[in-house]
C-alpha positions as CSV (number, residue, x, y, z in Angstrom):
1,M,0.0,0.0,0.0
2,A,2.8,2.4,0.8
3,D,4.2,2.0,-2.8
4,Q,0.8,3.0,-4.2
5,E,0.7,6.0,-2.0
6,R,4.1,7.0,-3.1
7,Y,3.1,6.8,-6.8
8,V,0.0,8.9,-6.1
9,R,2.4,11.5,-4.6
10,Y,4.7,11.2,-7.6
11,R,1.7,11.8,-9.9
12,E,0.9,15.0,-7.9
13,D,4.5,16.0,-8.1
14,S,4.3,15.5,-11.9
15,K,1.3,17.8,-12.1
16,V,3.3,20.5,-10.2
17,L,6.3,20.1,-12.5
18,A,3.9,20.5,-15.5
19,A,2.5,23.6,-13.9
20,I,6.0,25.0,-13.6
21,G,6.6,24.0,-17.2
22,K,3.7,26.2,-18.3
23,H,5.5,29.2,-16.8
24,V,8.9,28.2,-18.3
25,S,7.5,27.4,-21.8
26,P,6.9,31.1,-22.7
27,M,10.4,32.0,-21.6
28,T,12.0,29.2,-23.7
29,A,9.9,30.3,-26.7
30,Q,11.4,33.8,-26.3
31,A,14.9,32.5,-25.8
32,G,14.5,30.1,-28.7
33,R,18.1,29.3,-29.2
34,I,21.4,29.8,-27.5
35,T,24.8,30.1,-29.2
36,V,27.3,27.3,-28.3
37,R,30.8,26.4,-29.4
38,L,31.6,22.7,-29.8
39,P,35.0,21.1,-30.4
40,R,35.4,19.6,-33.8
41,A,35.5,16.0,-32.5
42,V,32.2,16.4,-30.6
43,A,30.5,18.1,-33.5
44,E,31.6,15.5,-36.0
45,A,30.3,12.7,-33.7
46,A,26.9,14.4,-33.5
47,V,26.7,14.8,-37.3
48,E,27.7,11.1,-37.6
49,A,24.8,10.2,-35.2
50,W,22.5,12.1,-37.5
51,G,23.7,10.1,-40.5
52,R,23.0,6.7,-39.0
53,D,20.1,4.6,-40.3
54,E,18.6,2.5,-37.6
55,L,15.5,1.0,-39.2
56,D,15.0,-1.9,-36.7
57,S,12.3,-1.5,-34.0
58,P,13.9,-1.4,-30.6
59,G,11.4,-3.9,-29.2
60,E,10.8,-4.2,-25.5
61,E,13.2,-1.9,-23.5
62,T,14.1,-1.3,-19.9
63,H,13.8,2.2,-18.7
64,E,17.6,2.6,-18.9
65,Q,17.6,1.4,-22.5
66,Y,14.8,3.8,-23.4
67,A,16.7,6.7,-21.7
68,L,19.9,5.9,-23.6
69,R,18.0,5.7,-26.9
70,D,16.3,9.0,-26.2
71,Q,19.7,10.6,-25.5
72,A,21.0,9.2,-28.8
73,A,18.1,10.7,-30.6
74,E,18.7,14.1,-29.0
75,L,22.4,13.8,-30.1
76,A,21.3,13.0,-33.7
77,L,19.0,16.1,-33.7
78,I,21.9,18.2,-32.6
79,G,23.9,16.7,-35.5
80,L,21.2,17.7,-37.9
81,A,21.3,21.3,-36.5
82,I,25.1,21.3,-36.9
83,S,24.9,20.1,-40.5
84,E,22.2,22.7,-41.3
85,R,23.3,25.8,-39.3
86,G,26.7,25.1,-37.9
87,R,29.6,27.6,-38.7
88,W,33.0,26.1,-38.6
89,E,35.6,28.3,-37.0
90,G,38.9,26.5,-36.9
91,D,38.6,23.5,-34.6
92,E,35.2,24.5,-33.4
93,V,31.7,24.7,-34.7
94,V,29.5,27.7,-33.6
95,L,25.8,26.8,-33.5
96,D,22.6,28.4,-32.5
97,L,21.2,25.5,-30.7
98,D,17.5,25.0,-29.8
99,I,16.9,25.5,-26.1
100,D,15.3,22.1,-25.8
101,S,18.3,20.4,-27.3
102,A,20.7,22.4,-25.1
103,G,18.6,21.3,-22.1
104,A,18.8,17.7,-23.1
105,A,22.6,17.9,-23.5
106,S,22.9,19.6,-20.1
107,R,20.8,16.9,-18.4
108,A,22.9,14.2,-20.0
109,S,26.1,15.8,-18.6
110,R,24.9,15.5,-15.0
């Protein structure tokens, strides 16, 4: 019973987080993109991730596997942005990165 109560509390926490998100969303829409500088090796790896064809269905996944696949997808989207909008400056790429992608990368680094 205690586990069920815990998940009821988590569901309420989720609603509060979503309410905070409603206040954050207008700010991220205004911010839109942030400028980042990435080392060449990192940028090239992201572009490589975008170029992969993975046509097989992942099938049943654990939560950890799903999270890893989600992060790989975020990396691929950053690779797409680099290939479309990146400006190479020496050994770095300068990119106006979507705030959502920047957030995903920041969360992955923790």
